[in-house]
C-alpha positions, 0 to 999 in steps of 0.5 A: 205623447210618451207611452210607457211599458204596460200596454194600454189593453192591460190598463183597461183590463184590470183597474183597481179602485180603492176607497177606505180599504175597500176594493172593486175589481173590473175584469172584462167590463164586469165590476165585482162586488165591493170587498174589504182589504184586510191584509196587504201584500207581503214583502217580496210578493211577486204581485207587488211590482205588477200592481205598483206598475199598473197603479203608477201607469194609470196615474201617469196616463191620466196626467198626460191626457190633461196637461201640456208638455214640451212640443218637439215636433208636430203632434208630439209632446214630451211631458213625463219621463218615467222609469219605475218610480223615478219620474221626471217632469219637463215643461216650457214654463214654470206655470205649466210645470206647477200645473202638471206637478199638482195634477200628478200629486193629486192623482197619485193620492187617489191611488195611494201613492205619495210624492217624496218631497225631500228627494224631489228636486227642481232644475232650470235649464236656461242661460239666463240668471234666475234667483229662484231658490225653490218651487212651491206646489200647494203645501210642498216645497221643492229645492232648486239644484244646479246638478241632479243625478237621474238613473245614475247619470249626472245632469246639470244646468249647463247641459254639457257632458264634461262634468259627467265625464269627470264624475265617472272617472272619479267613480272609477278611480274610487273602484280602482283604489279599492281593488288596488291590493289585487292589482298589486298582487304578484299571485294574480296573473297580468291576464287576470288583472286585465280582465278585472279592469275590463269587467269591474273598473272600465264599465264604471268609467264608461257608464252611459258614454253612448250619449256623451258629446265628448271633446278631445280633453275628455278623451285625454282624461279617460286615456290618462286614467286607463294608463294609470291602471295599466302602469299598475298592472305591468309595473316599471321597465328595467333598463338593461344598461343602467340596471334601473327601473324606469317608467313605461312610456305610453307606446310601451303600455299599449304595445303590451296591452294590445287591446282596444283602449278606453277611447276606442270602446267609448266611440264604438259604443256611441256609434252603436247607440246612434244606429239604434236611434236612427233605426227607430225612425218615427219613434219618440227616441228618434224624434227627440234626438233629431229635434231642433228647437225653433230658437235663435242661437246665442252669440259665441262658439256653439257647444259640442253636440252629440250628433257632431261627434258621431258624424265626425267619427263616422267620416273618419272611417268613410261612412256616408249617409249613416241614417240609411245604413243604420236600417241594415243591422248587419252592415251597421255591426260592421261599422261599429266594429270598424269604429273600434279603431278610432282611439283618436289619440295614438 
């Protein structure tokens, strides 16, 4: 089962029970007398996030204990993924999903928490066609969607990363457009403009790139976007023979830039994350990543997988048995540094 941030001891140590604005506090196995709550917490109170986390943790643990999730390995299930108040429920069947969601709604009410029906969406990850438009759980109706953003990352029913790469490039383009007056300015030095690109624009394009199963097409799109920014920074090149300005070639741009290109940064980040996954042997992160569903592969060409890209990049730099090497942090840092030369294009 998944375990979350707050230790179980803390949940047992402090338990807040509320009934009609009356409370009791249990501390060290002793329950206080009942008292009435007259005033709530002020906005910005330091206790607010702690009490909210304790309440939500209590609800999530109660739901996990009494429901069925997706079995990924022996004695390991994934049912709820939670980050603060963003909760995702996964299930193998609609019936299990309804049961878990209904239980979460009821247990949340006991702690004074309410599910936001309008912001909660329902998605089916399947190759089969489903005509269902919504999920009904009690009095609530959850809209079915083809795409959904969770923690800033776009998820879709195809379970691929191409749409997410394009979405990140679009977002970075929007940021670049807003900063274009600064990139055009002759007052700001080229060195400062490069720093602006690396600090403000590129992180938007590469957000969560560590888990992208990118293809050559995706890498080409990223490289095209970067060259667009570099051409704005360095401007056109003057031809001494014709005395006219010409568009700089790709080689000219990277010769002037003389730093890691965006594809190399993406690949080094992905290999760094792979080392973190392999180092977490026996933990839920490693189990999910190494899990292979006991299903028959459909006909047709297999989809690009994240692990395929990682192993392919590691082979290019001569790394064998990366799972074992990842346990040595210093050696793996050297591998990540070497991977920064894998631009894959030029």
